[in-house]
N, C-alpha and C positions, 0 to 999 in steps of 0.2 A: 685222118687229114686236119691240119692245120690254117687257120687263116688268119690274119692279123692286121687289122684293119682301125681306123676311126670313126667308121662311117655304119654305125648299124642296119640301114638296107642293104648293104652287102651281105649279111647273114642270111643264108638260105635254112629255109625250112630242114635240111639233111640236117643240121648242125644241132647238137644236144644240148651242149654246155658248153658254157664261157668262161672266161677267164677275162677279169678288168683290175689293171695297173694303174697304178697312181703312183708318180714319183719313184718308178723303179719296183714298189713293193704291191704285191695280191691285196687289193683294197675288196675284192668279193671273186668268188668260183663257184660255182655249182651249174643246175641244173637252169636253160635259159629263158625260161620264163619265173625264175625267181632271184634272178641274177640282173637281167635287161629291165629295172624298173627307175622309173623318175628320182627316185632318192638314193638310188647307189649311184645313177650316172652323173645326179647334179653332182656329187660326192667327188666324181671321179674328174667332171670339165671345170669344178669349182664357177657353175654357172646355176641357173636357174633353169632344168630340162623337164620335159615332157613327152611320155616316150608313148607312143601307141601300138599296137600289133593287132595285123589285121590278116588273114587267110596265111597267119604261118611268119609272115613277113611285120619287121618291125620299122619304124617312123621315128626319128628324133624331130624335136623342135626346140629351139632355145626362146625362152621366154625375157624379154627385153626389160631390165630392172627400170626403176621408175627415174625418169631424169636422164634415163639414154635415149641418145639420139639413132634414130632408126634410118 
């Protein structure tokens, strides 16, 4: 099964591997826990990203940049 999404919250525990693309190229691929990291997703989205994992589910939050209007 393949799931294409921009939302890590949609990735259910049944998935074991992920592929992260940026600009049509592979940025990272492999085991979900090793790829869905704040560092990799910050590169993918060109923003400061925090990723949390809880009970097999992932949650992403964007950290506002200094001086950004929220």
